[in-house]
C-alpha positions as CSV (number, residue, x, y, z in Angstrom):
1,M,138.3,-45.1,91.7
2,K,140.4,-42.6,93.6
3,R,140.2,-39.2,92.0
4,S,143.4,-37.2,91.7
5,S,143.3,-33.8,93.4
6,P,145.4,-31.2,91.6
7,L,146.8,-28.2,93.3
8,A,144.0,-26.0,91.9
9,H,141.4,-28.1,93.7
10,K,143.3,-27.8,97.0
11,L,143.7,-24.0,96.6
12,L,139.9,-23.7,95.9
13,A,139.2,-25.9,98.9
14,I,141.3,-23.7,101.2
15,Y,139.8,-20.6,99.8
16,Y,136.2,-21.8,100.5
17,L,137.2,-23.1,104.0
18,V,138.7,-19.7,104.9
19,Q,135.7,-17.9,103.3
20,G,133.4,-20.1,105.5
21,L,135.3,-19.3,108.6
22,L,135.3,-15.5,107.9
23,L,131.6,-15.5,107.1
24,I,130.8,-17.3,110.3
25,A,132.9,-14.8,112.2
26,V,131.0,-11.9,110.5
27,G,127.7,-13.6,111.6
28,V,128.9,-13.9,115.2
29,G,130.0,-10.2,115.0
30,G,126.6,-9.2,113.8
31,L,124.9,-11.1,116.6
32,I,127.2,-9.4,119.2
33,L,125.9,-6.0,118.0
34,V,122.3,-7.0,118.6
35,D,120.7,-5.2,121.6
36,Q,123.8,-3.0,122.0
37,N,124.7,0.6,121.0
38,Q,126.4,-0.4,117.8
39,F,128.1,3.0,117.4
40,L,129.9,2.7,120.8
41,V,130.9,-1.0,120.2
42,V,132.4,-0.2,116.8
43,K,134.2,2.8,118.2
44,Q,135.8,0.5,120.8
45,W,136.8,-2.0,118.1
46,L,138.4,0.8,116.1
47,R,140.4,1.9,119.1
48,V,141.6,-1.7,119.6
49,I,142.9,-1.9,116.1
50,R,144.5,1.6,116.5
51,L,142.2,3.6,114.2
52,D,140.9,7.0,115.3
53,P,137.1,6.8,115.5
54,E,137.0,10.6,115.5
55,N,138.7,10.7,112.1
56,R,136.4,12.7,109.7
57,F,136.2,9.9,107.1
58,I,135.7,7.1,109.7
59,H,133.1,9.1,111.5
60,W,131.2,9.8,108.3
61,L,131.4,6.1,107.4
62,L,130.0,5.0,110.8
63,I,127.1,7.5,110.5
64,K,126.2,6.1,107.1
65,I,126.6,2.4,107.9
66,L,125.4,2.1,111.5
67,P,121.8,3.1,111.4
68,V,120.8,-0.5,111.3
69,T,118.1,-2.2,113.3
70,D,118.5,-5.4,115.4
71,Q,116.3,-7.2,112.9
72,M,118.6,-6.2,110.1
73,L,121.6,-7.5,112.1
74,E,119.9,-10.8,112.8
75,T,118.9,-11.3,109.2
76,F,122.4,-10.4,108.0
77,S,123.9,-12.8,110.6
78,I,121.6,-15.7,109.6
79,G,122.6,-15.2,105.9
80,S,126.2,-15.1,106.8
81,F,125.9,-18.3,108.8
82,V,124.1,-20.1,105.9
83,Y,126.5,-18.9,103.2
84,G,129.5,-19.7,105.6
85,G,128.1,-23.2,106.1
86,L,127.7,-23.7,102.3
87,A,131.3,-22.5,101.8
88,F,132.5,-25.1,104.4
89,V,130.6,-27.8,102.5
90,Q,132.2,-26.7,99.2
91,G,135.7,-26.5,100.7
92,G,135.5,-29.8,102.5
93,G,134.1,-31.6,99.4
94,L,136.8,-30.1,97.1
95,L,139.5,-30.9,99.7
96,F,138.4,-34.6,99.6
97,S,138.0,-34.5,95.7
98,K,134.3,-35.2,95.8
99,P,132.6,-34.8,92.4
100,W,129.4,-33.3,94.0
101,A,131.5,-30.5,95.5
102,S,132.7,-29.4,92.1
103,Y,129.1,-29.4,90.8
104,L,127.9,-27.6,93.9
105,T,130.6,-25.0,93.5
106,V,129.7,-24.6,89.8
107,V,126.1,-24.0,90.7
108,V,126.8,-21.6,93.5
109,V,129.5,-19.6,91.7
110,G,127.6,-19.7,88.5
111,S,124.5,-18.3,90.1
112,F,126.4,-15.1,90.8
113,I,127.4,-14.6,87.1
114,P,124.1,-13.2,85.9
115,W,124.0,-10.7,88.8
116,E,127.6,-9.6,88.0
117,L,126.7,-9.2,84.3
118,Y,123.6,-7.1,85.3
119,S,125.7,-4.9,87.6
120,L,128.0,-4.2,84.7
121,L,125.1,-2.6,82.9
122,D,125.0,0.1,85.6
123,D,128.8,0.7,86.0
124,V,131.8,-1.1,84.6
125,T,134.7,-1.1,87.2
126,P,137.9,-3.0,87.2
127,L,136.8,-4.8,90.4
128,K,133.5,-5.9,88.9
129,L,135.4,-7.2,85.8
130,L,137.9,-9.0,88.0
131,S,135.2,-10.7,90.0
132,L,133.4,-11.8,86.9
133,G,136.6,-13.1,85.4
134,I,137.5,-15.1,88.5
135,N,134.1,-16.6,88.7
136,L,134.1,-17.6,85.0
137,V,137.6,-19.2,85.4
138,I,136.4,-21.1,88.5
139,V,133.3,-22.4,86.8
140,G,135.1,-23.3,83.6
141,Y,138.0,-25.0,85.4
142,L,135.7,-27.2,87.6
143,L,133.4,-28.1,84.7
144,R,136.4,-29.0,82.5
145,S,138.0,-31.0,85.3
146,E,134.8,-33.0,86.0
147,L,134.1,-33.7,82.3
148,R,137.7,-34.9,81.9
149,A,137.3,-37.2,85.0
150,R,134.0,-38.6,83.6
151,R,135.6,-39.3,80.3
152,V,138.6,-41.1,82.0
153,K,136.2,-43.1,84.1
154,K,134.1,-44.1,81.1
155,N,137.2,-45.2,79.2
156,E,138.4,-47.3,82.2
157,C,135.0,-49.0,82.4
158,T,135.0,-49.9,78.7
159,G,138.6,-50.8,78.6
160,Q,139.5,-48.1,76.1
161,L,142.6,-46.0,76.1
162,P,142.0,-42.3,76.8
163,Q,141.7,-40.1,73.7
164,V,144.6,-37.7,73.2
165,S,143.7,-34.6,71.4
166,E,146.1,-33.0,69.0
167,Q,146.0,-29.4,70.0
């Protein structure tokens, strides 16, 4: 049976494909910084995008962020590649309306929800609430969509007409 692919599935697929691409680019960027003077490389990048690396705020940010070791950069890059690959798998599966992709996305996105709830114990911010809300909507939508598809498939196999709820 060919599964329908609503617009929401396509948008989620595009989101995860773009996310995968960006995470892999971040991983490559991290590997480029290995065995280099990260401070000088980042200052050159800032000049390319027309930001003043001597700006007081940017300089403070660089001093706080850049004391990283090559091992930290390599570990960060590997994690970025792994999560980027996972995002590509999710996006590709959702794009081609594969049921396993919906379940995989539910598991991956759902695994962040306990951490988001835990972080709310420390400090409630609009960004944290928005992130939690978006993840809950994604998990709820995909679960509901897959349960509906299973019900339709079951009814087709038994020859029954789909149940229409009166809500």
